[in-house]
C-alpha atoms as one frame of an Amber mdcrd trajectory, in Angstrom:
protein
 166.360 114.966 -80.155 167.288 117.578 -83.134 165.975 116.374 -87.010 168.255
 116.960 -89.958 166.981 119.908 -92.127 168.250 116.999 -94.650 165.121 114.839
 -92.923 167.903 112.386 -91.878 168.615 110.192 -88.772 167.624 112.419 -85.432
 170.948 114.188 -84.323 171.198 113.644 -79.932 170.078 116.886 -77.886 173.462
 118.009 -76.022 171.873 117.965 -74.142 165.882 116.627 -45.274 164.116 115.459
 -43.965 164.585 116.118 -40.669 165.187 112.580 -37.903 162.775 111.820 -35.443
 163.803 111.344 -32.776 162.257 108.327 -30.262 162.613 108.415 -26.684 162.207
 105.345 -24.336 161.897 105.795 -20.872 162.574 103.921 -18.549 162.344 105.313
 -15.355 158.166 105.278 -14.477 158.381 103.635 -11.246 155.121 101.864  -9.907
 152.687 102.553  -7.233 155.111 101.129  -4.336 157.957 103.620  -4.659 156.511
 106.077  -4.572 157.822 109.178  -2.008 161.453 107.082  -3.664 164.100 109.409
  -4.547 163.917 109.250  -8.065 166.076 107.160 -10.699 167.997 109.579 -12.979
 165.661 109.557 -16.677 167.531 107.319 -19.198 167.206 107.439 -22.753 166.776
 105.758 -25.726 167.253 107.576 -28.769 168.111 106.117 -32.507 169.392 110.278
 -33.464 173.114 108.727 -33.600 172.018 105.281 -35.262 170.531 107.538 -38.300
 173.169 110.212 -38.670 175.705 107.782 -39.358 173.745 104.912 -41.723 172.995
 108.227 -43.218 176.778 109.398 -43.147 177.935 106.526 -44.463 175.613 105.929
 -47.484 176.635 109.712 -48.252 179.822 108.538 -48.370 179.500 105.323 -50.607
 177.343 107.562 -52.905 180.135 110.155 -53.122 182.815 107.231 -53.547 180.728
 105.448 -56.492 179.956 108.720 -58.852 183.816 109.852 -58.366 184.950 106.331
 -59.192 182.471 107.086 -62.681 183.924 110.792 -62.830 187.241 108.617 -63.025
 186.540 106.187 -65.284 183.969 108.203 -68.220 185.987 111.152 -67.809 181.955
 113.057 -66.724 181.483 115.392 -64.626 179.117 115.151 -62.504 178.404 111.469
 -63.123 176.632 108.556 -60.999 177.503 105.189 -61.117 173.524 103.882 -61.819
 171.009 104.718 -63.980 168.156 105.073 -60.653 170.977 107.684 -58.985 170.750
 110.111 -61.965 166.665 109.894 -62.314 166.615 109.578 -57.726 168.893 113.273
 -58.744 166.531 114.842 -61.464 163.939 114.408 -59.104 165.579 115.763 -56.158
 166.426 118.834 -57.983 162.264 118.897 -59.365 161.643 119.160 -56.034 163.926
 121.517 -54.706 163.336 124.031 -57.682 167.442 123.978 -58.316 168.023 125.590
 -62.104 171.526 125.379 -62.115 172.024 121.095 -59.611 169.505 120.307 -62.787
 171.923 121.576 -65.370 175.140 120.433 -63.935 174.046 117.193 -64.247 173.862
 117.160 -67.917 176.881 116.623 -70.199 178.559 119.748 -70.768 179.916 121.140
 -74.280 183.053 120.179 -73.221 182.595 116.281 -72.494 180.198 116.203 -75.749
 182.968 117.740 -78.271 185.026 115.909 -76.704 183.684 112.259 -75.857 181.621
 112.193 -77.933 181.605 114.523 -81.066 183.978 111.922 -83.104 181.724 108.996
 -82.840 178.351 110.113 -83.894 176.952 109.830 -86.944 176.513 113.917 -87.388
 179.369 115.233 -87.375 179.144 113.398 -91.252 176.679 117.055 -91.496 176.247
 119.243 -89.266 179.483 121.486 -88.110 179.986 120.864 -83.751 178.696 124.160
 -82.993 175.342 124.297 -84.806 174.384 120.740 -83.293 175.482 122.446 -79.507
 173.370 125.597 -80.205 170.625 123.784 -81.043 170.783 121.447 -78.470 171.265
 123.993 -75.810 168.132 125.835 -76.339 166.361 122.419 -76.559 167.794 121.464
 -73.712 166.874 125.587 -71.696 163.249 125.563 -72.860 162.613 121.946 -72.134
 163.946 122.403 -68.784 161.929 126.035 -68.299 159.355 123.370 -69.402 159.759
 121.228 -66.361 160.666 123.468 -62.792 157.418 125.130 -64.172 154.681 121.994
 -64.478 156.845 119.368 -61.445 159.336 121.960 -59.643 157.961 121.515 -55.878
 156.819 118.372 -56.212 157.942 115.553 -53.975 158.228 112.419 -56.789 159.438
 109.121 -56.243 160.625 106.490 -59.274 158.130 104.191 -60.064 159.641 102.841
 -63.230 162.155 103.946 -66.454 161.435 103.136 -70.333 162.904 103.919 -73.136
 160.598 104.691 -76.346 163.383 103.754 -78.303 166.277 102.324 -79.043 169.210
 102.292 -77.821 172.546 103.410 -79.199 175.310 101.669 -79.003 178.593 103.402
 -80.057 182.011 101.740 -79.280 182.584 104.044 -76.008 178.681 105.085 -74.521
 175.408 104.486 -75.571 173.325 107.001 -75.729 169.116 105.571 -73.867 166.378
 107.285 -76.519 163.010 108.865 -75.400 163.726 108.061 -71.959 160.385 109.130
 -70.242 159.932 107.435 -66.314 156.791 106.900 -63.851 156.973 108.656 -60.868
 154.366 108.695 -57.820 153.181 111.803 -56.269 154.032 110.972 -52.365 151.549
 113.553 -50.995 148.421 111.312 -52.381 150.165 108.185 -54.681 149.366 108.856
 -57.534 150.778 108.520 -60.477 151.996 110.076 -63.651 155.055 110.227 -66.580
 157.338 112.097 -67.450 158.835 112.840 -70.709 160.877 116.121 -70.559 164.558
 114.325 -70.155 165.062 113.068 -74.126 168.495 110.583 -73.983 170.651 109.376
 -71.603 174.161 108.931 -71.944 175.752 105.860 -70.498 179.633 105.736 -70.369
 181.997 103.302 -68.143 179.549 102.549 -65.955 178.669 106.239 -65.647 175.265
 107.977 -66.261 174.385 112.201 -67.647 171.583 113.477 -69.345 172.696 114.120
 -73.182 169.314 116.763 -73.115 166.042 117.826 -71.552 163.443 117.447 -74.270
 162.835 121.072 -74.905
């Protein structure tokens, strides 16, 4: 969160795994059958079932995201906090800066959907607040990629270090801390680079990265 120069209230920063094939061969013959014409090999595979299940899960996730976007007016929004956190960790593992940046509220969204309800508007111009938040978010994202980029992490829990701020049309969850587990060795750690999460009409996005 950006602090007001006048010492006032904090202003929010705007922010494959391949499917393994299992086979069961039922064509093995008993010793008494040796010499007979071999029966055709019959194989059973879970590849098709796994692919179908994965496709269904992706379709459900995409449908939920699109509904969240339609209801909230937010682009690239997720239908739950956990889905958003998973997306962040996936982007970190892939070192995909553009994807991670797309999870954050855009300038237009901040201006058109949030700004009129935020108390900072009485002390700052929108452009000043946006530019400040941009600098902090770009710095925070660079640091996060440098520290955690390429790591295969899974979420354990999410906490907020400050009380939520509730507004008529949305809620800001402040001081986000994610406890994660590194899959390679099971070690856990806490990530603090996500500053504020935005929840609006059932949709979730990042307001900013902490820099």
